[in-house]
CHARMM internal coordinates of N, CA and C (Angstrom, degrees):
IC EDIT
DIST 1 N 1 CA 1.4197
DIST 1 CA 1 C 1.4687
ANGL 1 N 1 CA 1 C 112.43
DIST 1 C 2 N 1.3296
ANGL 1 CA 1 C 2 N 119.31
DIHE 1 N 1 CA 1 C 2 N -9.21
DIST 2 N 2 CA 1.4424
ANGL 1 C 2 N 2 CA 120.00
DIHE 1 CA 1 C 2 N 2 CA 179.38
DIST 2 CA 2 C 1.5577
ANGL 2 N 2 CA 2 C 112.44
DIHE 1 C 2 N 2 CA 2 C -58.90
DIST 2 C 3 N 1.3230
ANGL 2 CA 2 C 3 N 114.70
DIHE 2 N 2 CA 2 C 3 N 125.00
DIST 3 N 3 CA 1.3717
ANGL 2 C 3 N 3 CA 120.17
DIHE 2 CA 2 C 3 N 3 CA -178.36
DIST 3 CA 3 C 1.4382
ANGL 3 N 3 CA 3 C 117.88
DIHE 2 C 3 N 3 CA 3 C 91.61
DIST 3 C 4 N 1.3366
ANGL 3 CA 3 C 4 N 117.26
DIHE 3 N 3 CA 3 C 4 N -7.12
DIST 4 N 4 CA 1.4735
ANGL 3 C 4 N 4 CA 122.26
DIHE 3 CA 3 C 4 N 4 CA -177.63
DIST 4 CA 4 C 1.5647
ANGL 4 N 4 CA 4 C 111.49
DIHE 3 C 4 N 4 CA 4 C -82.59
DIST 4 C 5 N 1.2462
ANGL 4 CA 4 C 5 N 116.11
DIHE 4 N 4 CA 4 C 5 N -32.09
DIST 5 N 5 CA 1.4773
ANGL 4 C 5 N 5 CA 120.17
DIHE 4 CA 4 C 5 N 5 CA -177.06
DIST 5 CA 5 C 1.6304
ANGL 5 N 5 CA 5 C 107.26
DIHE 4 C 5 N 5 CA 5 C -135.79
DIST 5 C 6 N 1.3605
ANGL 5 CA 5 C 6 N 113.17
DIHE 5 N 5 CA 5 C 6 N 132.89
DIST 6 N 6 CA 1.4417
ANGL 5 C 6 N 6 CA 114.92
DIHE 5 CA 5 C 6 N 6 CA -177.11
DIST 6 CA 6 C 1.5307
ANGL 6 N 6 CA 6 C 106.72
DIHE 5 C 6 N 6 CA 6 C -70.21
DIST 6 C 7 N 1.3561
ANGL 6 CA 6 C 7 N 113.48
DIHE 6 N 6 CA 6 C 7 N 148.93
DIST 7 N 7 CA 1.4441
ANGL 6 C 7 N 7 CA 119.74
DIHE 6 CA 6 C 7 N 7 CA -177.88
DIST 7 CA 7 C 1.5300
ANGL 7 N 7 CA 7 C 111.17
DIHE 6 C 7 N 7 CA 7 C -77.05
DIST 7 C 8 N 1.3568
ANGL 7 CA 7 C 8 N 117.61
DIHE 7 N 7 CA 7 C 8 N 120.05
DIST 8 N 8 CA 1.4927
ANGL 7 C 8 N 8 CA 117.63
DIHE 7 CA 7 C 8 N 8 CA 177.91
DIST 8 CA 8 C 1.4889
ANGL 8 N 8 CA 8 C 111.23
DIHE 7 C 8 N 8 CA 8 C -69.98
DIST 8 C 9 N 1.3017
ANGL 8 CA 8 C 9 N 122.99
DIHE 8 N 8 CA 8 C 9 N -7.12
DIST 9 N 9 CA 1.4230
ANGL 8 C 9 N 9 CA 127.02
DIHE 8 CA 8 C 9 N 9 CA -178.50
DIST 9 CA 9 C 1.4959
ANGL 9 N 9 CA 9 C 109.37
DIHE 8 C 9 N 9 CA 9 C -81.14
DIST 9 C 10 N 1.4056
ANGL 9 CA 9 C 10 N 119.07
DIHE 9 N 9 CA 9 C 10 N -19.71
DIST 10 N 10 CA 1.3918
ANGL 9 C 10 N 10 CA 123.34
DIHE 9 CA 9 C 10 N 10 CA -179.15
DIST 10 CA 10 C 1.4911
ANGL 10 N 10 CA 10 C 117.26
DIHE 9 C 10 N 10 CA 10 C -88.75
DIST 10 C 11 N 1.3688
ANGL 10 CA 10 C 11 N 113.40
DIHE 10 N 10 CA 10 C 11 N 2.06
DIST 11 N 11 CA 1.4805
ANGL 10 C 11 N 11 CA 118.66
DIHE 10 CA 10 C 11 N 11 CA -174.96
DIST 11 CA 11 C 1.5408
ANGL 11 N 11 CA 11 C 107.72
DIHE 10 C 11 N 11 CA 11 C -114.81
DIST 11 C 12 N 1.2404
ANGL 11 CA 11 C 12 N 123.06
DIHE 11 N 11 CA 11 C 12 N 111.41
DIST 12 N 12 CA 1.4086
ANGL 11 C 12 N 12 CA 123.59
DIHE 11 CA 11 C 12 N 12 CA -178.25
DIST 12 CA 12 C 1.4733
ANGL 12 N 12 CA 12 C 114.95
DIHE 11 C 12 N 12 CA 12 C -66.41
DIST 12 C 13 N 1.4050
ANGL 12 CA 12 C 13 N 120.39
DIHE 12 N 12 CA 12 C 13 N -14.22
DIST 13 N 13 CA 1.3243
ANGL 12 C 13 N 13 CA 124.30
DIHE 12 CA 12 C 13 N 13 CA 179.18
DIST 13 CA 13 C 1.5208
ANGL 13 N 13 CA 13 C 112.23
DIHE 12 C 13 N 13 CA 13 C -85.18
DIST 13 C 14 N 1.2496
ANGL 13 CA 13 C 14 N 119.08
DIHE 13 N 13 CA 13 C 14 N -13.12
DIST 14 N 14 CA 1.4545
ANGL 13 C 14 N 14 CA 123.58
DIHE 13 CA 13 C 14 N 14 CA 179.71
DIST 14 CA 14 C 1.6082
ANGL 14 N 14 CA 14 C 110.34
DIHE 13 C 14 N 14 CA 14 C -94.01
DIST 14 C 15 N 1.3151
ANGL 14 CA 14 C 15 N 114.29
DIHE 14 N 14 CA 14 C 15 N 115.56
DIST 15 N 15 CA 1.5159
ANGL 14 C 15 N 15 CA 117.71
DIHE 14 CA 14 C 15 N 15 CA -172.32
DIST 15 CA 15 C 1.4289
ANGL 15 N 15 CA 15 C 110.19
DIHE 14 C 15 N 15 CA 15 C -90.21
DIST 15 C 16 N 1.2863
ANGL 15 CA 15 C 16 N 122.79
DIHE 15 N 15 CA 15 C 16 N -20.35
DIST 16 N 16 CA 1.5269
ANGL 15 C 16 N 16 CA 123.04
DIHE 15 CA 15 C 16 N 16 CA -179.97
DIST 16 CA 16 C 1.5327
ANGL 16 N 16 CA 16 C 108.64
DIHE 15 C 16 N 16 CA 16 C -139.19
DIST 16 C 17 N 1.2443
ANGL 16 CA 16 C 17 N 117.38
DIHE 16 N 16 CA 16 C 17 N 162.35
DIST 17 N 17 CA 1.4697
ANGL 16 C 17 N 17 CA 123.14
DIHE 16 CA 16 C 17 N 17 CA 178.63
DIST 17 CA 17 C 1.5365
ANGL 17 N 17 CA 17 C 107.78
DIHE 16 C 17 N 17 CA 17 C -76.72
DIST 17 C 18 N 1.2782
ANGL 17 CA 17 C 18 N 114.92
DIHE 17 N 17 CA 17 C 18 N 159.37
DIST 18 N 18 CA 1.5996
ANGL 17 C 18 N 18 CA 114.45
DIHE 17 CA 17 C 18 N 18 CA 172.96
DIST 18 CA 18 C 1.4897
ANGL 18 N 18 CA 18 C 112.08
DIHE 17 C 18 N 18 CA 18 C -63.87
DIST 18 C 19 N 1.2995
ANGL 18 CA 18 C 19 N 117.88
DIHE 18 N 18 CA 18 C 19 N 150.28
DIST 19 N 19 CA 1.4310
ANGL 18 C 19 N 19 CA 122.00
DIHE 18 CA 18 C 19 N 19 CA -177.53
DIST 19 CA 19 C 1.5804
ANGL 19 N 19 CA 19 C 113.54
DIHE 18 C 19 N 19 CA 19 C -83.97
DIST 19 C 20 N 1.3268
ANGL 19 CA 19 C 20 N 111.47
DIHE 19 N 19 CA 19 C 20 N -24.18
DIST 20 N 20 CA 1.5166
ANGL 19 C 20 N 20 CA 114.90
DIHE 19 CA 19 C 20 N 20 CA 177.08
DIST 20 CA 20 C 1.5278
ANGL 20 N 20 CA 20 C 110.69
DIHE 19 C 20 N 20 CA 20 C -142.00
DIST 20 C 21 N 1.3047
ANGL 20 CA 20 C 21 N 119.78
DIHE 20 N 20 CA 20 C 21 N 132.97
DIST 21 N 21 CA 1.4188
ANGL 20 C 21 N 21 CA 123.43
DIHE 20 CA 20 C 21 N 21 CA 173.42
DIST 21 CA 21 C 1.5390
ANGL 21 N 21 CA 21 C 106.26
DIHE 20 C 21 N 21 CA 21 C -128.14
DIST 21 C 22 N 1.4700
ANGL 21 CA 21 C 22 N 110.92
DIHE 21 N 21 CA 21 C 22 N 121.10
DIST 22 N 22 CA 1.4622
ANGL 21 C 22 N 22 CA 121.70
DIHE 21 CA 21 C 22 N 22 CA -178.58
DIST 22 CA 22 C 1.5507
ANGL 22 N 22 CA 22 C 108.19
DIHE 21 C 22 N 22 CA 22 C -104.39
DIST 22 C 23 N 1.2979
ANGL 22 CA 22 C 23 N 115.72
DIHE 22 N 22 CA 22 C 23 N 138.28
DIST 23 N 23 CA 1.4859
ANGL 22 C 23 N 23 CA 121.50
DIHE 22 CA 22 C 23 N 23 CA 163.26
DIST 23 CA 23 C 1.5099
ANGL 23 N 23 CA 23 C 110.98
DIHE 22 C 23 N 23 CA 23 C -58.64
DIST 23 C 24 N 1.3414
ANGL 23 CA 23 C 24 N 120.06
DIHE 23 N 23 CA 23 C 24 N 144.34
DIST 24 N 24 CA 1.3675
ANGL 23 C 24 N 24 CA 121.57
DIHE 23 CA 23 C 24 N 24 CA 179.50
DIST 24 CA 24 C 1.5617
ANGL 24 N 24 CA 24 C 112.61
DIHE 23 C 24 N 24 CA 24 C -53.63
DIST 24 C 25 N 1.2266
ANGL 24 CA 24 C 25 N 117.59
DIHE 24 N 24 CA 24 C 25 N -37.47
DIST 25 N 25 CA 1.5118
ANGL 24 C 25 N 25 CA 124.78
DIHE 24 CA 24 C 25 N 25 CA 179.94
DIST 25 CA 25 C 1.5132
ANGL 25 N 25 CA 25 C 112.22
DIHE 24 C 25 N 25 CA 25 C -86.77
DIST 25 C 26 N 1.3665
ANGL 25 CA 25 C 26 N 118.21
DIHE 25 N 25 CA 25 C 26 N 4.21
DIST 26 N 26 CA 1.4060
ANGL 25 C 26 N 26 CA 123.29
DIHE 25 CA 25 C 26 N 26 CA -178.72
DIST 26 CA 26 C 1.5625
ANGL 26 N 26 CA 26 C 117.54
DIHE 25 C 26 N 26 CA 26 C 57.22
DIST 26 C 27 N 1.3779
ANGL 26 CA 26 C 27 N 112.23
DIHE 26 N 26 CA 26 C 27 N 25.21
DIST 27 N 27 CA 1.5088
ANGL 26 C 27 N 27 CA 117.29
DIHE 26 CA 26 C 27 N 27 CA 177.49
DIST 27 CA 27 C 1.5344
ANGL 27 N 27 CA 27 C 116.53
DIHE 26 C 27 N 27 CA 27 C -80.46
DIST 27 C 28 N 1.3201
ANGL 27 CA 27 C 28 N 114.64
DIHE 27 N 27 CA 27 C 28 N -11.39
DIST 28 N 28 CA 1.4316
ANGL 27 C 28 N 28 CA 122.41
DIHE 27 CA 27 C 28 N 28 CA 176.16
DIST 28 CA 28 C 1.4862
ANGL 28 N 28 CA 28 C 111.21
DIHE 27 C 28 N 28 CA 28 C -156.90
DIST 28 C 29 N 1.3132
ANGL 28 CA 28 C 29 N 113.06
DIHE 28 N 28 CA 28 C 29 N 157.63
DIST 29 N 29 CA 1.5086
ANGL 28 C 29 N 29 CA 120.90
DIHE 28 CA 28 C 29 N 29 CA 177.29
DIST 29 CA 29 C 1.5569
ANGL 29 N 29 CA 29 C 110.02
DIHE 28 C 29 N 29 CA 29 C -140.25
DIST 29 C 30 N 1.3173
ANGL 29 CA 29 C 30 N 116.80
DIHE 29 N 29 CA 29 C 30 N 147.47
DIST 30 N 30 CA 1.4806
ANGL 29 C 30 N 30 CA 120.78
DIHE 29 CA 29 C 30 N 30 CA 174.34
DIST 30 CA 30 C 1.4764
ANGL 30 N 30 CA 30 C 104.78
DIHE 29 C 30 N 30 CA 30 C -120.11
DIST 30 C 31 N 1.3051
ANGL 30 CA 30 C 31 N 116.33
DIHE 30 N 30 CA 30 C 31 N 127.32
DIST 31 N 31 CA 1.5675
ANGL 30 C 31 N 31 CA 123.81
DIHE 30 CA 30 C 31 N 31 CA -176.89
DIST 31 CA 31 C 1.5033
ANGL 31 N 31 CA 31 C 105.03
DIHE 30 C 31 N 31 CA 31 C -116.71
DIST 31 C 32 N 1.2542
ANGL 31 CA 31 C 32 N 116.58
DIHE 31 N 31 CA 31 C 32 N 128.15
DIST 32 N 32 CA 1.5211
ANGL 31 C 32 N 32 CA 120.69
DIHE 31 CA 31 C 32 N 32 CA 178.36
DIST 32 CA 32 C 1.5191
ANGL 32 N 32 CA 32 C 111.43
DIHE 31 C 32 N 32 CA 32 C -150.87
DIST 32 C 33 N 1.2201
ANGL 32 CA 32 C 33 N 120.86
DIHE 32 N 32 CA 32 C 33 N 175.45
DIST 33 N 33 CA 1.4500
ANGL 32 C 33 N 33 CA 126.45
DIHE 32 CA 32 C 33 N 33 CA 177.03
DIST 33 CA 33 C 1.4975
ANGL 33 N 33 CA 33 C 107.59
DIHE 32 C 33 N 33 CA 33 C -159.56
DIST 33 C 34 N 1.3314
ANGL 33 CA 33 C 34 N 115.86
DIHE 33 N 33 CA 33 C 34 N 152.21
DIST 34 N 34 CA 1.5493
ANGL 33 C 34 N 34 CA 117.51
DIHE 33 CA 33 C 34 N 34 CA -171.48
DIST 34 CA 34 C 1.5893
ANGL 34 N 34 CA 34 C 109.00
DIHE 33 C 34 N 34 CA 34 C -69.63
DIST 34 C 35 N 1.3528
ANGL 34 CA 34 C 35 N 118.24
DIHE 34 N 34 CA 34 C 35 N -22.07
DIST 35 N 35 CA 1.4990
ANGL 34 C 35 N 35 CA 112.74
DIHE 34 CA 34 C 35 N 35 CA -178.00
DIST 35 CA 35 C 1.5270
ANGL 35 N 35 CA 35 C 111.62
DIHE 34 C 35 N 35 CA 35 C -104.90
DIST 35 C 36 N 1.3348
ANGL 35 CA 35 C 36 N 119.97
DIHE 35 N 35 CA 35 C 36 N 8.09
DIST 36 N 36 CA 1.4702
ANGL 35 C 36 N 36 CA 119.13
DIHE 35 CA 35 C 36 N 36 CA 179.15
DIST 36 CA 36 C 1.5537
ANGL 36 N 36 CA 36 C 105.97
DIHE 35 C 36 N 36 CA 36 C -89.02
DIST 36 C 37 N 1.3635
ANGL 36 CA 36 C 37 N 113.74
DIHE 36 N 36 CA 36 C 37 N 156.70
DIST 37 N 37 CA 1.4392
ANGL 36 C 37 N 37 CA 123.46
DIHE 36 CA 36 C 37 N 37 CA 175.31
DIST 37 CA 37 C 1.5217
ANGL 37 N 37 CA 37 C 114.65
DIHE 36 C 37 N 37 CA 37 C -78.32
DIST 37 C 38 N 1.3221
ANGL 37 CA 37 C 38 N 116.64
DIHE 37 N 37 CA 37 C 38 N -12.73
DIST 38 N 38 CA 1.3993
ANGL 37 C 38 N 38 CA 117.54
DIHE 37 CA 37 C 38 N 38 CA -173.85
DIST 38 CA 38 C 1.6001
ANGL 38 N 38 CA 38 C 112.52
DIHE 37 C 38 N 38 CA 38 C -152.86
DIST 38 C 39 N 1.2236
ANGL 38 CA 38 C 39 N 113.07
DIHE 38 N 38 CA 38 C 39 N 177.81
DIST 39 N 39 CA 1.4824
ANGL 38 C 39 N 39 CA 121.54
DIHE 38 CA 38 C 39 N 39 CA -176.71
DIST 39 CA 39 C 1.5006
ANGL 39 N 39 CA 39 C 106.75
DIHE 38 C 39 N 39 CA 39 C -125.40
DIST 39 C 40 N 1.3503
ANGL 39 CA 39 C 40 N 115.98
DIHE 39 N 39 CA 39 C 40 N 137.59
DIST 40 N 40 CA 1.4717
ANGL 39 C 40 N 40 CA 120.49
DIHE 39 CA 39 C 40 N 40 CA 178.90
DIST 40 CA 40 C 1.5367
ANGL 40 N 40 CA 40 C 108.24
DIHE 39 C 40 N 40 CA 40 C -102.88
DIST 40 C 41 N 1.3947
ANGL 40 CA 40 C 41 N 112.94
DIHE 40 N 40 CA 40 C 41 N 137.84
DIST 41 N 41 CA 1.4525
ANGL 40 C 41 N 41 CA 114.53
DIHE 40 CA 40 C 41 N 41 CA 177.84
DIST 41 CA 41 C 1.6000
ANGL 41 N 41 CA 41 C 100.64
DIHE 40 C 41 N 41 CA 41 C -126.84
DIST 41 C 42 N 1.3031
ANGL 41 CA 41 C 42 N 110.75
DIHE 41 N 41 CA 41 C 42 N 137.55
DIST 42 N 42 CA 1.4714
ANGL 41 C 42 N 42 CA 121.57
DIHE 41 CA 41 C 42 N 42 CA 175.73
DIST 42 CA 42 C 1.5391
ANGL 42 N 42 CA 42 C 107.56
DIHE 41 C 42 N 42 CA 42 C -121.81
DIST 42 C 43 N 1.3305
ANGL 42 CA 42 C 43 N 118.27
DIHE 42 N 42 CA 42 C 43 N 130.05
DIST 43 N 43 CA 1.4956
ANGL 42 C 43 N 43 CA 118.69
DIHE 42 CA 42 C 43 N 43 CA 178.91
DIST 43 CA 43 C 1.5156
ANGL 43 N 43 CA 43 C 110.51
DIHE 42 C 43 N 43 CA 43 C -177.36
DIST 43 C 44 N 1.2701
ANGL 43 CA 43 C 44 N 116.53
DIHE 43 N 43 CA 43 C 44 N -159.81
DIST 44 N 44 CA 1.4725
ANGL 43 C 44 N 44 CA 121.34
DIHE 43 CA 43 C 44 N 44 CA -174.99
DIST 44 CA 44 C 1.4926
ANGL 44 N 44 CA 44 C 108.51
DIHE 43 C 44 N 44 CA 44 C -69.50
DIST 44 C 45 N 1.4011
ANGL 44 CA 44 C 45 N 117.88
DIHE 44 N 44 CA 44 C 45 N 163.58
DIST 45 N 45 CA 1.3647
ANGL 44 C 45 N 45 CA 120.54
DIHE 44 CA 44 C 45 N 45 CA 178.73
DIST 45 CA 45 C 1.5308
ANGL 45 N 45 CA 45 C 112.50
DIHE 44 C 45 N 45 CA 45 C -63.47
DIST 45 C 46 N 1.4397
ANGL 45 CA 45 C 46 N 117.33
DIHE 45 N 45 CA 45 C 46 N -41.15
DIST 46 N 46 CA 1.4243
ANGL 45 C 46 N 46 CA 113.45
DIHE 45 CA 45 C 46 N 46 CA 177.55
DIST 46 CA 46 C 1.5423
ANGL 46 N 46 CA 46 C 116.87
DIHE 45 C 46 N 46 CA 46 C -62.47
DIST 46 C 47 N 1.3361
ANGL 46 CA 46 C 47 N 113.52
DIHE 46 N 46 CA 46 C 47 N -28.29
DIST 47 N 47 CA 1.5649
ANGL 46 C 47 N 47 CA 115.51
DIHE 46 CA 46 C 47 N 47 CA 179.32
DIST 47 CA 47 C 1.4741
ANGL 47 N 47 CA 47 C 108.63
DIHE 46 C 47 N 47 CA 47 C -70.80
DIST 47 C 48 N 1.3383
ANGL 47 CA 47 C 48 N 118.41
DIHE 47 N 47 CA 47 C 48 N -42.76
DIST 48 N 48 CA 1.4560
ANGL 47 C 48 N 48 CA 122.58
DIHE 47 CA 47 C 48 N 48 CA -179.31
DIST 48 CA 48 C 1.4691
ANGL 48 N 48 CA 48 C 112.20
DIHE 47 C 48 N 48 CA 48 C -65.77
DIST 48 C 49 N 1.4558
ANGL 48 CA 48 C 49 N 116.26
DIHE 48 N 48 CA 48 C 49 N -39.81
DIST 49 N 49 CA 1.4969
ANGL 48 C 49 N 49 CA 118.73
DIHE 48 CA 48 C 49 N 49 CA -178.77
DIST 49 CA 49 C 1.6007
ANGL 49 N 49 CA 49 C 106.16
DIHE 48 C 49 N 49 CA 49 C -70.29
DIST 49 C 50 N 1.2415
ANGL 49 CA 49 C 50 N 118.01
DIHE 49 N 49 CA 49 C 50 N -29.45
DIST 50 N 50 CA 1.5232
ANGL 49 C 50 N 50 CA 119.00
DIHE 49 CA 49 C 50 N 50 CA -179.34
DIST 50 CA 50 C 1.5311
ANGL 50 N 50 CA 50 C 107.18
DIHE 49 C 50 N 50 CA 50 C -71.02
DIST 50 C 51 N 1.3301
ANGL 50 CA 50 C 51 N 118.87
DIHE 50 N 50 CA 50 C 51 N -40.99
DIST 51 N 51 CA 1.4452
ANGL 50 C 51 N 51 CA 119.93
DIHE 50 CA 50 C 51 N 51 CA -178.96
DIST 51 CA 51 C 1.5191
ANGL 51 N 51 CA 51 C 110.48
DIHE 50 C 51 N 51 CA 51 C -68.04
DIST 51 C 52 N 1.4328
ANGL 51 CA 51 C 52 N 119.15
DIHE 51 N 51 CA 51 C 52 N -38.97
DIST 52 N 52 CA 1.3749
ANGL 51 C 52 N 52 CA 123.22
DIHE 51 CA 51 C 52 N 52 CA -176.33
DIST 52 CA 52 C 1.6057
ANGL 52 N 52 CA 52 C 107.96
DIHE 51 C 52 N 52 CA 52 C -71.21
DIST 52 C 53 N 1.2773
ANGL 52 CA 52 C 53 N 117.27
DIHE 52 N 52 CA 52 C 53 N -29.74
DIST 53 N 53 CA 1.4934
ANGL 52 C 53 N 53 CA 123.51
DIHE 52 CA 52 C 53 N 53 CA -177.52
DIST 53 CA 53 C 1.5165
ANGL 53 N 53 CA 53 C 115.45
DIHE 52 C 53 N 53 CA 53 C -86.15
DIST 53 C 54 N 1.2976
ANGL 53 CA 53 C 54 N 112.35
DIHE 53 N 53 CA 53 C 54 N -9.43
DIST 54 N 54 CA 1.6063
ANGL 53 C 54 N 54 CA 115.11
DIHE 53 CA 53 C 54 N 54 CA -177.80
DIST 54 CA 54 C 1.5149
ANGL 54 N 54 CA 54 C 107.51
DIHE 53 C 54 N 54 CA 54 C -76.26
DIST 54 C 55 N 1.2792
ANGL 54 CA 54 C 55 N 117.17
DIHE 54 N 54 CA 54 C 55 N 127.09
DIST 55 N 55 CA 1.4938
ANGL 54 C 55 N 55 CA 118.87
DIHE 54 CA 54 C 55 N 55 CA -177.41
DIST 55 CA 55 C 1.5676
ANGL 55 N 55 CA 55 C 111.29
DIHE 54 C 55 N 55 CA 55 C -74.20
DIST 55 C 56 N 1.3665
ANGL 55 CA 55 C 56 N 118.35
DIHE 55 N 55 CA 55 C 56 N -15.12
DIST 56 N 56 CA 1.4904
ANGL 55 C 56 N 56 CA 119.78
DIHE 55 CA 55 C 56 N 56 CA -176.47
DIST 56 CA 56 C 1.5200
ANGL 56 N 56 CA 56 C 111.37
DIHE 55 C 56 N 56 CA 56 C -96.08
DIST 56 C 57 N 1.3724
ANGL 56 CA 56 C 57 N 115.48
DIHE 56 N 56 CA 56 C 57 N -4.93
DIST 57 N 57 CA 1.5175
ANGL 56 C 57 N 57 CA 118.22
DIHE 56 CA 56 C 57 N 57 CA -178.71
DIST 57 CA 57 C 1.5629
ANGL 57 N 57 CA 57 C 110.26
DIHE 56 C 57 N 57 CA 57 C -112.73
DIST 57 C 58 N 1.2579
ANGL 57 CA 57 C 58 N 116.11
DIHE 57 N 57 CA 57 C 58 N 129.61
DIST 58 N 58 CA 1.5282
ANGL 57 C 58 N 58 CA 120.37
DIHE 57 CA 57 C 58 N 58 CA 174.69
DIST 58 CA 58 C 1.4963
ANGL 58 N 58 CA 58 C 103.25
DIHE 57 C 58 N 58 CA 58 C -79.70
DIST 58 C 59 N 1.3774
ANGL 58 CA 58 C 59 N 115.77
DIHE 58 N 58 CA 58 C 59 N 118.57
DIST 59 N 59 CA 1.4206
ANGL 58 C 59 N 59 CA 113.47
DIHE 58 CA 58 C 59 N 59 CA 178.49
DIST 59 CA 59 C 1.5506
ANGL 59 N 59 CA 59 C 108.06
DIHE 58 C 59 N 59 CA 59 C -145.12
DIST 59 C 60 N 1.2706
ANGL 59 CA 59 C 60 N 113.45
DIHE 59 N 59 CA 59 C 60 N 146.92
DIST 60 N 60 CA 1.5312
ANGL 59 C 60 N 60 CA 120.99
DIHE 59 CA 59 C 60 N 60 CA 173.54
DIST 60 CA 60 C 1.5434
ANGL 60 N 60 CA 60 C 109.61
DIHE 59 C 60 N 60 CA 60 C -133.26
DIST 60 C 61 N 1.3179
ANGL 60 CA 60 C 61 N 113.49
DIHE 60 N 60 CA 60 C 61 N 151.10
DIST 61 N 61 CA 1.4908
ANGL 60 C 61 N 61 CA 115.28
DIHE 60 CA 60 C 61 N 61 CA 176.11
DIST 61 CA 61 C 1.5480
ANGL 61 N 61 CA 61 C 106.00
DIHE 60 C 61 N 61 CA 61 C -92.31
DIST 61 C 62 N 1.3558
ANGL 61 CA 61 C 62 N 113.94
DIHE 61 N 61 CA 61 C 62 N 125.57
DIST 62 N 62 CA 1.4608
ANGL 61 C 62 N 62 CA 121.73
DIHE 61 CA 61 C 62 N 62 CA 176.17
DIST 62 CA 62 C 1.6159
ANGL 62 N 62 CA 62 C 111.49
DIHE 61 C 62 N 62 CA 62 C -77.03
DIST 62 C 63 N 1.3619
ANGL 62 CA 62 C 63 N 115.57
DIHE 62 N 62 CA 62 C 63 N 138.10
DIST 63 N 63 CA 1.4165
ANGL 62 C 63 N 63 CA 113.35
DIHE 62 CA 62 C 63 N 63 CA 177.18
DIST 63 CA 63 C 1.5479
ANGL 63 N 63 CA 63 C 117.88
DIHE 62 C 63 N 63 CA 63 C -68.84
DIST 63 C 64 N 1.2025
ANGL 63 CA 63 C 64 N 125.46
DIHE 63 N 63 CA 63 C 64 N 144.07
DIST 64 N 64 CA 1.4168
ANGL 63 C 64 N 64 CA 125.88
DIHE 63 CA 63 C 64 N 64 CA 175.96
DIST 64 CA 64 C 1.4853
ANGL 64 N 64 CA 64 C 111.28
DIHE 63 C 64 N 64 CA 64 C -67.48
DIST 64 C 65 N 1.2063
ANGL 64 CA 64 C 65 N 121.36
DIHE 64 N 64 CA 64 C 65 N 138.31
DIST 65 N 65 CA 1.5398
ANGL 64 C 65 N 65 CA 127.17
DIHE 64 CA 64 C 65 N 65 CA 177.43
DIST 65 CA 65 C 1.5161
ANGL 65 N 65 CA 65 C 107.60
DIHE 64 C 65 N 65 CA 65 C -125.53
DIST 65 C 66 N 1.2537
ANGL 65 CA 65 C 66 N 114.31
DIHE 65 N 65 CA 65 C 66 N 155.25
DIST 66 N 66 CA 1.5599
ANGL 65 C 66 N 66 CA 117.22
DIHE 65 CA 65 C 66 N 66 CA -177.81
DIST 66 CA 66 C 1.5954
ANGL 66 N 66 CA 66 C 103.74
DIHE 65 C 66 N 66 CA 66 C -115.85
END
COOR INIT
IC SEED 1 N 1 CA 1 C
IC BUILD
């Protein structure tokens, strides 16, 4: 993903990060907010498994709700 989206942290005029970032092909989405304690990621099973398995990322799987 490096280079695909400009960093909002490099712009002093941007006070908060974007709340939603979608891949161009809509295969994943990142949802966050400045006052939340976490970020939600929705995507393919391999993407989620990679995030859960990365030792440098704190990640938990949220239960499905109806």
